[in-house]
PAKOLVEX-775092 format. One record per residue (C-alpha): residue in one letter; x, y, z. Coordinates in steps of 0.25 Angstrom, whole numbers, plus 5000, padded with zeros to 4 digits. Layout:
AXYZ...
***
This chain:
M494552334967L495252374955K495052404942E494652274933K494952254919Y494052184911T494752114897Y493152074892I491652184893P490752144901A489652114896S488152204899Q487252134906K485952134903T484852174913D484552044918A485851984919I486051874931P486751934941I488051834944W489051824957F490551764950C491351734965F492651704965P492851664980A493851754983E494351894985Y494451984971S495851974970I495851854967G494651824961M495151924951S496251854948S495451714944L495451684929G494451594929Y493651674936L493551804930S493451724916L492151664922F491551814925R491751844914L490851764908F489651794913D490051954914E490051954898H488751894899Q487452004897D486551894906I487551894918D487851994928P489051964935E489752014947R491151964952I491251914967F492351904977T492651864991D492752014995T491752084984A491152174993K490152224984T489252164974R488752224961H487552094963H486652084975I486451924978N485151924978D485351944963V486351864958K486251744952L487351674952V488451644959G489751604954F490951554963S492451514954N493151404964S494451404961F494951334973E494551244984F494451354995D493651444987F492251384996L492651475007N492451604999I491351554991F490751535003K491151695009I490551744995L489251664998E489251715012K489551845009H488351855000K487451765009I487451635001P487151525006F488351415005S487451305001S486851304988S485751214996E485551365004R485351434993G483951474989E483251554978N483651674981H485151644981P486051634969L486651504961I488151484966F488951424958G490451374957G491451344946G492851324945P494151204949V493851174961L492051154960S492551084947A493450984952N492550974965P491451044967E490850944979P491351004990F490651154988A489351074981D488551124992I489051294987F488751294975D487251284967F488051234954I489551224951I490151244936L491251124935G492251164924D492451294915G491551384919E491551454904E490451394898V489751334908L489451484914L488651544901E487951414901I487451434915I487251584914E486351544900K485651434909Y485351524923K484751644914N483751524907V483351474921K483651574931N481951584934L482051464941K482151424955R483651394959N483651234958E483051254945I484051324940I485251254946A484651144940E484651194925L486051254927A486451094931L486251054916I487351134912E488551064911G489551074920V488651134931Y488551064944V487551074953P488051004965S486551014974F486150914962Y486850784968E486850724981V488150624987D488250524996Y489150495003N489950365011N490350335024D491650375021G491450515015S491450465000I490450484991K489350364989D488450424979R488250554972K486950574963A486250684957K484750724964V484350774954S484050774938A485950814937I486850734931E487650634937S488950704935I489550854930K490250884916K491551004919R491351094910C492551114900V492951234891Q493751274879L494651394880S494851424866S495051574872C496051584885V495151654897Y496051804903S495551864914P494251964912I494652064921V495952114927T496052184940A497452244948D496752164961T497052044959M497851914963F498651944950S498452074950D498052134936S498552004930F497851964915L497651804916I497451704905E497251574905F498151494895T497751364899R496651264907G497051144912C498351084911P498550974901R499650914910I498750844920C499250834933N498650724942F498550814953C498150944945L496551004945A496851114936S497250994924Y495950894928S495051014929N495351094916L495250974907P495550984897S496751064896R496451204888C497051314881P496551444877S497051474861K498351544860E497651664852S496451694865I497851694874L498551804866E497451894866A497151864881I498751914882D498352044873T497152064882G497852054895I499152144894K498152264886L497352254901T498852234912G500052174911K500052054919I499651924912G499251784919L499551654908L498551544919G498351404917A498651264924L499951254913I499951364903T501051334893E500151214889H499451304881P499951244866D500451404862F501051434877E502451484870E501851564859I501051634869C502251644880S502951714865Y501751804863I501851854878S503451894876N503251954863L502052044870R503152074881D503952144871K503052244869Q502352274882E502752234897F501852144906E501952004915V501551844912S501151744923V500851624921S500251514929S501151374932L502051334921R502151194918T503651164920D504051074907S503451184897I504151304903T505151374892P506251474891E505151554883I504051534894V504951574905Q505451694896M504151744892L503751744906T504951804912K504751914902C503351954909G503951974920Q503651814927K504851794937N504251654942L503651544937T502851414943I502951304940A502451164945I502951044945E502050974958A503050844963G504550844964S504650694959Q504650644943R503950534951L502950604958R502750714947D502550594935F501250534946I500650674947N500650684932K501750804929N502650754919L503850844923S505150794926E506150874933E507050904920Q505750974916I505651064929I507151114930A507151134916T506051204920V506651294931Q507951304922T507151374912A506251464922I507651514928D508451534914N507351634908G507151714919L506051664931L506451694945G505751574952L504851474952K503551434957I503351274958Y502151214961G502351054969M501450954977I501650864987G500850754993L500450704979P500050574977T501250454980E502150584983T503250534994D504250604999E505150574990D504450664980I504450784990L506150784990E506250764973L505250884975V506450954986V507450904974L506850944961L506751094969K507951104973K508651064959I507551184953K508251274963K509651254960L509451294946N509551434951N509451454965K509151584965F507851544957S506551554965I506051414970T504751404976L504051274980S502451284979I501851164986S500451094988S499950974994F499150894983V497650894985P496750794975K496050854966A494650824960N494650774946T496050744945P496750614947F497350624959Q496150644965W496150534973Y497450524981G497450594994R498250705001D499450685007S499250685023I499750835029K500750755037N501450715024L501250855017E501650915028R503050845029K503250875015T503151005014T504051005025I505150935017L504851025007K504851145013K506251115020E507051055008L506651184998H507051285008K508351215010A508651224993G507951384994I506551354988K505451424993F504151324998R502851364995P501751255000T500151245002S499551225015I499351075017K498051085026W497451185016D497951065004N497250975013I495951055014Q495851064998G496050944995I494650915004L493850994996S494450954980R494250824985G493050864995N491450834992R489950894997T490250845010L491150975012S489951055011P489751085026I491151075028L491451205017R490651275026K491151255037V492551285034Y491851435029Q491351455043Y492751415049G493451515039G494051415032T495251365037I496051265038G495551225051S494151265047W494251125037G494451055051R493351105058A492251105048F492450935046K492350925060E491251005062V490350955049S490650815051N490150805066T488850865058E487750755063G487450675050F488550755041K489650625035I490950705030P492450645030Q493550695038Y494350805034S495350725027Y494450645019F494450735006Y495850735002E496750625012R496250505005T496550434993I495250424985P494950294979F494450284964E493050234964E492550334976N491550424971L492250574970P491450704972W491950734959D491650644949F490350674944I491150794938E491550754923T492850814921G493150734907V494150634916S493750504922K494050464937Q494650334931I495650434921L495950534932Y496350394942K497150334931R497950474931G497950484946N498850364946F498150264956
***
């Protein structure tokens, strides 16, 4: 582990401070690149009643012995994180299931975008789950725990369940119809029927509390520019899971930039749509002026195509960025309109020309295949559009990164099924062949893994034994088919077929596993936005 630079002063913990493990389900180098994870760890580390420790899959030696730890939290960013959550639990001899833990085990909790969208496939793992933003609710949990820590395990969990945004899966039972759909969901104890997601204001920006060279983004100081996206494309979990879209103050961002360049020569600006910050151009000017006085690099996450200006590109190239990422999602105007990607071909072409004219060397373009209502004509129009872009400057590097549509919970497209493997492979072949001729790099995701992602994104509690088996068999693609086959043959256990969770279009009236989550947007509104 290389030297860590702190941007805050950890609290001097009290002698009776509560030992906590805060875990990231990946290696140290990956976890230390997660701004969300580190910013929440900082909350614990600045609390004198908490003695927190960061835990990763490659943590060799811990400061706290597991027998002394009272709370173990997991930051869950991706569907497949459950594999490494199991790995950490197994390593420290903690039962995988909440029902198997006793008074001597720590309380296991989780949070993050995956659990906030649909926690049900993972419900059996956690004693409680945080839905939504964690900044406020984590501190409320700590204050409550301090007052009830001497109670029995179930009594502590019951007290924590009274906090808004805290979901205790074991307090509810779910009955299923013969076809695998949900028949009924009800509380087993005196618990509320629905859980409201937590949402915090962003008066001040979130930035890297710890900087180290031993990460994916070596020695980078990350700044959260925006949370959510006001453009809300119909498929986009990042937009709908972070409603309403929020921006921190310009002043707090400028202060963070000043802090960052004192620590390191690399600044990263993060957000689903950072150009939506109302003061973005002023902030760019501030960065550009600073760059005249000292040397440092600036990188950005993907930018909204119709908001890229010469001034923005000039600032980025001045600060060392050579390539840019934009998302167009679909090639045809019809399909872009359908998914609410309000972006014209003229705007896309103009953006690329701006990038070329102002010193960038290449573009990475995100697209998607298998979107609802997509036809072969839409695929061919994507090819035509990319060829037009390439002709603007043949030396300008163009890379198309393609994923296949996965329906996400609590979005307008949550009811749509995925396209078949056969169709998706055929469309991928068309793109690969045509783009190769044009000298455009093509980077598709794995269709089979996208199917698995679909299982987890729309799954329910019947997946619990499947997840265990998948982990047991190594977490490969093949392990999923083996696990489904083995569990479905268990006497008295009913589980839908492999493709049930991702391939079918779900009727509006069907009970969805995540319906109990209050997001602030009704099912009726989502359904209408989905153009059904």
